[in-house]
C-alpha positions, 0 to 999 in steps of 0.5 A: 676215559671214553677210549678205554670204555670203547675198548672194553665194549668191543672186548665184551662184544667179542670184537677185535680192538683195533683202530677202525672199531674203536673209531666206530664206537667213539663216533657212535657215542658222539665223541670226535675220535683223536687218531693219536689216542686211538693208536696209543690205546691199540698199541698199549693193549697189544698182547694184554689179556683184558679178562685177566686184568679185569679179574685182578682189578676186581679182587681186593687184596688187603680189603679185610685188613683195611676194613678191620682197622678202620672204624665203622662209618657210623662210629666215625661220624658220631665221634666227629659230631661229639668232637664238634659239640665239645669244641662248641661248648668250650667257648666261654661266655666272656669270649662270646661277649667279646665277639659281640663287642667286636661286631657292635664296637 
């Protein structure tokens, strides 16, 4: 992940994303650079419009639908607590005594 961050840092600084610059950023961050990873990243980013990729990644496509379909976190938590309380109440007195009997023989 630090390799991608280094590339993004270089992009944000307006520097060319090449092997030499990536290696320098990684070394400055205290990371021992792996030449193979650096070469692979430079090759993978060749011809990629980073600004466009970031813009697409930042735009939620179906977020409003997902939010509307899912219950609010507070409601979901209340439902879970109510279900737990109901389960706890379902333990009968006989079951409780049987459990105690098993413990103390």
